[in-house]
C-alpha positions in Angstrom: 0.1 0.0 0.0 2.8 2.4 0.7 4.6 1.4 -2.7 1.4 2.8 -4.4 1.2 5.9 -2.4 4.7 6.9 -3.3 4.2 5.9 -6.8 1.1 8.3 -7.0 3.2 11.0 -5.5 6.0 10.2 -8.1 3.7 10.5 -10.8 2.1 13.5 -9.8 5.6 15.3 -9.4 6.6 14.2 -12.8 3.4 15.5 -14.6 4.1 18.7 -12.5 7.6 19.0 -14.0 6.7 18.0 -17.6 3.8 20.7 -17.5 6.3 23.5 -16.0 7.6 24.0 -19.5 4.2 25.2 -20.9 3.3 27.6 -18.2 3.2 31.0 -20.1 3.0 34.5 -18.7 -0.1 35.3 -20.9 -1.9 37.2 -18.5 -0.2 40.6 -20.2 -1.4 39.5 -23.5 -5.0 39.9 -23.0 -7.4 42.4 -21.9 -6.7 43.8 -18.2 -9.1 42.0 -16.0 -10.1 39.0 -18.3 -9.2 35.7 -17.0 -7.2 33.4 -18.7 -6.4 29.8 -17.8 -3.0 29.4 -19.9 -1.1 29.3 -16.4 -3.4 26.4 -14.8 -1.9 23.5 -16.4 0.6 22.5 -13.3 -1.3 23.7 -10.2 -4.1 21.0 -9.7 -4.1 19.2 -6.6 -2.3 22.1 -4.6 -3.5 23.2 -1.4 -5.7 26.3 -1.7 -3.8 28.7 0.4 -4.6 32.4 0.5 -1.3 33.4 -0.6 -1.3 30.2 -3.4 -5.0 31.5 -4.8 -3.8 35.2 -4.9 -0.8 34.1 -6.9 -2.9 32.3 -9.6 -5.3 34.8 -9.5 -2.4 37.3 -10.6 -1.2 34.9 -13.0 -4.7 34.5 -14.7 -5.2 38.2 -15.1 -8.6 38.0 -13.1 -9.4 40.8 -10.9 -11.6 38.6 -8.8 -11.1 35.0 -7.4 -13.7 32.6 -6.0 -12.7 29.5 -4.0 -15.5 26.9 -4.6 -16.2 24.3 -1.8 -18.3 21.4 -2.1 -21.9 21.8 -0.7 -21.8 25.6 -1.1 -24.2 27.5 -3.5 -22.9 30.3 -5.8 -24.0 32.5 -8.2 -24.3 31.2 -11.9 -23.7 34.4 -13.6 -20.9 34.7 -15.9 -18.1 37.1 -15.1 -15.0 37.5 -17.7 -12.8 38.6 -14.8 -13.3 36.1 -12.3 -11.3 33.2 -11.5 -13.1 30.2 -9.9 -10.8 27.6 -8.2 -12.9 24.5 -7.3 -11.6 22.7 -4.2 -12.3 19.5 -2.6 -13.4 18.9 1.0 -9.9 19.1 2.0 -8.9 22.5 0.3 -6.9 20.8 -2.4 -7.6 22.4 -5.9 -9.1 20.0 -8.3 -9.8 22.5 -11.1 -10.2 26.1 -12.4 -12.8 27.8 -14.5 -13.0 31.4 -15.8 -16.2 33.1 -15.4 
């Protein structure tokens, strides 16, 4: 069981390293305040600490960020300058969306 856990950690680490080369600083290439997910390839499965969430908000170009937790209700109104960070019950990032 411990070997399986270590193998999963190694695979995740490899995916992060492989994806790191594809991270782009495209926030400066888009309209100010418009969310872009070009940065997001490598940051899923990271803890959603306030510092980390702020850093990805800045890299996305969004002016607003919303961390969405399971069981909570959120507006469905689309907002082009909002980054939505989806986390699980353990506050680990599961995905990103603009809107």
